[in-house]
N, C-alpha and C positions, 0 to 999 in steps of 0.2 A: 332633384328639381329638373323637370324637362325644359327645353328651350322653345316650346311651342309658343305662339303669339295669340294675344287675346285683346278684347276690347273691354273697358271698364265703363259701366253706366252708373251714374249718380242719379237717384231719385229722391228729390227733396220734396216730400209730401206733407200733407196737412197735419198728420199726426206722428210722422217719423221721417228720419233721413236714412237712405239705404245706399249701399254700394254693391253692385252685382257684376261679377266677371263672367263674360260670355265667350264661348269658343266660336270657331268658324261656322258651326252647324246652327248657331243661334240657341245652343243649349247652355243652361246655367252651370258654371263650374263652382262658384262659391258666392256667398253674400254676407253682408254685415248690416246691422240695422240698430238704430237707437230712437226711442220715442223722445219727443219734447213736450214740455208743459203746455197745456191749453189754458190760456189766462183769460178769465171772464170778469173784468172789472165792474161791469154793470149789464143789466138785462140787454140783450141784443149786441153787446160788444164782445169780439173775439180777437185776442192778440197772441203773438209769438215773440219770444225773445230772440232777436237775430243772432246775438253772440253765441247763444246755446246752440242754435242751428249750425253755425260754423264749426263749433267744437265737435258737434255729433257727427257732421259730415266728414271731418277729418279722421274720427275714431272709426266710423264705419268703413272708410277706405282701408285703413290699417286691419281691420278684421278681415275684410274680404281678401286682400292680398295674402295675409297670413294663412287664412284657411285654404286657399288655393295653392299655397307653397310656391308663389311666384314673386317676382321683383318687377320694379317699374320698367326695366329693359324689356320685358316681355309684353308691355302694354303698347299696342300699336296707336291707340287714341283713347280719348275720354269723351263720352257724350253726357249730357245733363238734360234731365227732365224735372219738372217742378210743378207744385201747386201754382195755378195761375192766379192772377189778379192781386194776390197778397202783396202788399206794398211796404217798402222800407225806404227811409231817407236817412243818409248818413254824411258825416263830415269826412272829406276825402283826405284831410290832413291828419286826423287822429284815428280814423277808421271806426269811429263809435257812431251807432245810430242816434238820431236826435229823439227818437220815440220808438216803442215796440213797433214790430211789423203789424200791420192791420190786416187781418185775414179776410179772405174772399167772402166768408159767411157773415161778417160784421155788417150790421145795418145802421150804424151811427150816422151815416152820410144822407139819410133820407131828406132832411130839410135842405141840405145843400143841392141835392138832385132836384127838388121842387123848385128851388130859387133858380137854378140854371135852366129849368125847362120853361119857366114863365108861361106866357100865353100860348107858346108854340107846342107845349106838351112834351111828354117823355121821348118822343121820336124826333126831337129837334135836330140831333146830330146824326140820325140813323143812316141817312143816305150817304154820308160821308165816311162813317166809322162802322157801319153795319150793326151798331148796338143801341138799344134804348138807353135813356138815362136811368140807371138803377144802382142801388148801393153795392151791387155785386163787383163793380169794375173799379180799376185802379185809380184813374184820374181823380174822381171825387174824394177818395181816400186821401190822396196827397193834398188835396185842397183843404180837407179837415186838419191835417197836421200844420199846414201853413197858417190856418185860421186860429188854432188853439194851443200851439206850443210856443212859448215865449222865445223870441229871438230867431225863429226859423226863417222868417221871410227875409230879415236883414242878412242873415248868413248866406242864404240862397242868392240874393241880389249881389253879394260880395264875391260870389263863385266859389264858396267853400264847400257847398253841398252837392251830393249826387242822389239822383232818384233810380229806383230800380224795382222790378219784380224779383222773385227769389232766384231765378237763373242768373240775373245780373249781379246779385249780391253774392251768390256762391262763386261765380266766376272771378269777379273782382278779388276776392280773398284768395282763391286758389292760385291766382296769377301774380300774387305779390302784394295785393292790398295797398297800403299807403306807399309801398316801394314798387310803384309802377304797374299796379293791378289794371287789368283791361276792363274798360267800361263798355259793355256791349249787351245787346239783347238780340233775340231773333224775331222774324215776322210774326210767328204765332203768338208769342207773349205779347209783343207790341200791339197786336190786334185786339187784345183784352184790355187795354188801358183807356179806351175812349179817346185817345190822343192821336192815333194813326190813321191816315187816309187809307181805306181798305183796298182801294184800286191802285194808287201810286206807291203805296207802301213806304211812305215817308211821314214825318211828324206834321201835324196840322197846327200851325202857329196860331191861328185864330182860336181854335178850341183850347189850346193850352193857355192862350192869353185870358180867355173867359174864366179858366180855373185858377189863374194867377200862378201858373207854373212856368218858369224861365225855361226855354227850350235848351239853353245851354247846359242844363243839369240832367237832360234826358240822355240815355245811352245811344250808341251808334247802332242802327237797325242793320242786322246781317241776315244772310240766308240760314237755313237749319243745318247746313252741311258744308262746312269750310273750316280751315284752321284759323281760330280766332287769337290764339296765343298758346303759351306753354306753362306747364306747372312750375311754380316758383321754387328758387333754389333751396329754401328752407323747409320744403314740404315733402310728402310721400310720393308725389308723382313729378319729381324734378325733370324739367325739359320734355315731358310727355305732351304731345299736342292735345289741346282741348279743341274739339273739332265738331261737336254736334250739339244743338240745342233745339228742344221741342217742348212746348207746354204739355202737361201731362196727358190731356185728352187727345191732343194732336199726335203725340208719341205713341199712344195706344192705337190710333187709327193707322199709323205708319206701320207699326209692329204687327198689326192684323192683315197687312197687305191690302187694304182697301184703296187700291190704286185706280180702280175704274168708277167712272161716273155711275152713280146709283148704288154703290156698295156702301154698307153702313156697319157700325159696330156700337155697342153699348157697354160702357164700363161701370162696374158696380163697386164703389168705393166709399168714401166718407159721404159723397153725393154720387148721383148718376149722372152720366154724360153720354148722350147718343149723338153721333155724327154721321152725316152721310155725305159722300163725296159728290161735288156739283161741278167738278171740272175746272177749267182755267178762267172762267168768268164768275165774279161773285153774284149770287142769286139773292134778291131781297125777299124776305119772308113776309107773308100776309097773315100767318098764323102763329105769331108769338115765338118764332125761333130766332136764333142769332146767325148773322152772316159772319164767318170767320175764316181766317187762313188756315188751311190744312197743313200745308208744308211747302217749303220751296227748297229744292236740292241744287245748291251751287247757283250756276248762272241760268238754270232752267226756269221756265215760267212758273209762278206761284199757282198752286192748286187750292181751291176753296172748298168750304163745307157749309152746310147748315147744321146748327148745333141746337139740341134741346137740353138744357142744364136744369138739373134738379138738386136743390140745396141739401135735403136730408134723406138719406137712405141708410148707409152704414152707420152713420152717427146716431140714427134712431136706436140701433141695437146697443150703441155705447151709452145711450140715455137709459135704456132699460137696465143696464148693468150698473152704471155709476149713480145715477139719480133715484131710480126706484128700487134697485136691489132685487129685481125679479129673476135676474140671472146672475151667476158669478163669473161666467166667461162668455165671450161672444158665440162660440159654437153651440152653446147650450140652448140658444133661441130655436134652433131647428129640432133639438130633442124635445123641448116642450111642444112645439107647433105640430109635430108628428103624433102627439097624443090624442089629437082631435081631428075630425074630418073636414071642419070648416071653421069660421071665425065666430061662430055662435051670435051672429048679428052685430058684432063689434067692428068698427072701422076707425082706424087712426089716420088722420091727415097731419103729418109732421111739419106743419108750416112755422117751424121755429124761427126762421129768418124771413118770414113772408113766404109767398109762392113764387117760385121762379117759373120756368117754361111749362106750359104755354101761357100761363095766366098773367105773370108779372104783377102780382098784387102785393105791395109791400106792407099793406096794413092787415094782412091776413095773419093768424096765429094758429098754433096747433090745436086740434080737437080730437076728442075720443068720443064717439057717438054710438048709439044703439045699445048702451049698457042695461043689463038686467042682472038680477041676482043668479041667472044661470051662468053668466060669463065668469070665467076663471083666468089664471095666469097663462094657461095654455092657449085659450082663445086670444088673449092680448098679444102673445108672442106670435101667433099665426097672423093676426091683423097687422102686426108691425112688418112681417115679411111680405104680406100681400100688398101693403102700401107702397112698397118698392116697385112691384110689378104694375100696380095700377098707374103710378105716375109715369112709368116707362110707356104704358099703352097710350096715355094722353099725348106724349111726345110724338109716338110713332103715327098716331092719327094726324097729328099736325104736319108731319113730314110727308105723309101721303098726299095731303091736300096741297102742299107747296110744291111737290116735285111732280105730281100727276102720275106717279108710277107707284104701285103697291109694291111693298118690300116682300121678297120671296123667302128670305131667310135672315137670321139675325146672328152676327157673330158677337160673342160676349167675353169679357175678361174682367179682372179686378178680384179682390179678396172675396167678395160675396158669392162669386160663381161656384165656389166649393159647396155652397148650400143647394142640395138637390131638390129639396122641397121647393124653394124659391124658383129655380130654373124650370121645374115642371110647370108651376103655375103661370110663369111668364109665357111659356110656349102655349098654354091653354088660353091665356087672355089675348095674345097676339094672333093666334091662328096660324103661325108660321113656325118651322123648326128653329130651335135656339141651338147654336153651335159653339161649344168651348174648345179653344186650341189645346194642343199638347203642352205648350209652354204658356201658362196664364199670365206670367209677368210681362205682358205686352207693352206696358208703359216704358219700363226699363229697356226692354228689347228694342223698341222703336228708336230710343235715343242712342242706343248702341249701333243700330243700323246706320243711323244718320251720320255718326261719327266714323263708322268703318268705311262708308262709301266715300267720305272726304279723303280718306287716306288710302284708298284703293284696296282695303282689306276685303271689301265686298264690291262687286261690280254692278251695283245699282239694283233697281227694283226687281229684276229677274232672280237675283239670289235671294231676296227676301221672300218672294213668292215660292221659290223652291224649298225654302226652309219651314214655310207654314205647314203644320200638320193638325188634322182634326183630332181632338181628344175624346170628346163625347157630344152626342146629339140628344136633344129632347123634342119629341113630336107632340103636337097638340093632342089632347084626349078628352077634353071636357066638352059636353054637348053645347050647341050655340045658344040654346034657350038659358042655360045656367049662366053662361058668360055674360049674356046681355042683362040678366037680372042683377048679378052682383056689380057689374060695371055701372048700372043706373044708380045703384045704391051708393056706389063710390062717389059718383058726381054729385048726388045729393049731399053727401058728408062734406065734400070740398066747398059747396056753397055755404054751408054752416061756418066754415073757417074764415071766410072773407069779411072785410071791413070790421074787424074786431077792435084794432087800435084806434082810440080816440083820446081826447084830452084827459079823460079820467084815468084811462090805462097809463098814459104817459106820466101823469102826476103820481100814480101809485108805484111805478116802476123807477121813479127818480130820473 
C-alpha cells in the first residue's frame, strides 16, 4: 500500500451512486458503483428511496477504497456531486424521510406550478431566481409533500424537519446524521430550487413563503469549495474533510475546464445538459434557457451559466431496453443503429416528462412519427440516438441567440459519449467539432477538483486546465442541405408532441 494522497469524489446520480478515487493528475485510480431502484407509482411520477441511496453511497465508498488499496488517511478530501432538483424532506431527530425523494424528472407538481404562476405566468419568479415555474425544480416538489403527506406541515412548523437536495441529504448522513450531521448545500444546487435569489445567493423568504416552506428548514448555502465538515466517527471516511459540492452539470462544466466566458460543454446522461459560461454576471435568457450558478470557489465571485436542460436522452435508451425489449443492453443501441444509413423516415420525440429547454411545454408527451412498414428496429434505434442530437441542436441554437456568439466547438462528456455514431451525428447537426476529453468522468472529476482546491491538493483553475486532455474529436461531414432537411422534419415531429395532455389523458392515467 503506497502512501500517495488522493481525492474521493461521490457522484450521487439519477440511476446510481458512485465513488471514484482520483490522483493528482486527475486520473481515475478506482471506483465503486451501485444502482438504485427507479420507483414509478403513477404515470409521470418518479421517486427514489433516500435510505437506499445512503446505503449504496457508503457501499460504493467501501468498494472504491478497497479497489485502490488505500485507507482514509490517504484521502485529502471528499467532493460531492449529485442529481440536481431531486428533493427529500426528513425528520432530523429520527433521520427518516417523510416521503420518498421526488426526482427531477417527476411531473406531479404541474398544478402547483400553474397555481403559483397565476395571472403572471410561469416567469413570475424568473427575474429573482433565474428559472421559470416548472415541475423540474425542487421548491414545488417540497410544496407537494407539504400538501399531500399527513403531518408534514405540523412537523415542519415544530422545527422537526429538514429540506435538502441530494447533496444535502448525503452530506448530512456522512457527517453524522442524527448525531450532529451538517445541514448545508452549495450555490449551484440552491440555484435549482426556485428558492434562492440568483444575484444575492441567499434564500428568498417571500418565494419560500408562497410555497409554504419554512426558511428554518432550508440548509445553509455555501460556496462549492470549502471545508463544510468531516466524516463521522462511525463511517469509512472518519475525520476526512468534506470540502466540495457541485450539482452534476456544474461539476461537469468545472471538470471540463470551461472557465472562460463563452466556453460550453454538453453532458450526455439520463438527460442532456448544455452549459455555457457567461462570466460573473447572471444573464437572462430570452430563448428558453435557464440562468444558473456555474460555480463559486471559496470567497471568489460566483460565475454564472446559461443552461439548456433536456429531460430524456440516455433514459430513452433505457426505455427501449426495459419497456420495449428492442435491445438487451444499452450499448446494443449503437449496434442496431449502425445497420442502417438513416432513420428510415422515423423520428422519436421523447417528451416523457414534457419538453424541457428550449420549449418548456409541460403538456407535451412522447411521439414516434413517420412510421411505415419499411421501418424496423434498426431505424428505431437510430431515431432514438438522433433524437439526442436533435434536442442538443435546439439548445445550441437558443444559446447562440442569447449569447450573440456562435460556438466554435463543443466539449462533451457523460456515459453516451462512448457512442461514436451519436457523436458523429452530433457534429454533423451542429456544424462544429465535438470534442471528448481523455477522462470522460468529468462530473465526478469536477467535484474532486472543487474539493482538492479547498485543501490545496490542487492550486486552482490552472491545475485543472493543465490536467485536461483531448481524447477524440469528431468533425462535421454531412452536407448542409441534408442537415437542413432532417432538422426541419425533427421540428415538425416536435410540434406533433405538443399539447397532448388534456382532461381525458389525465383521467385515463389516473
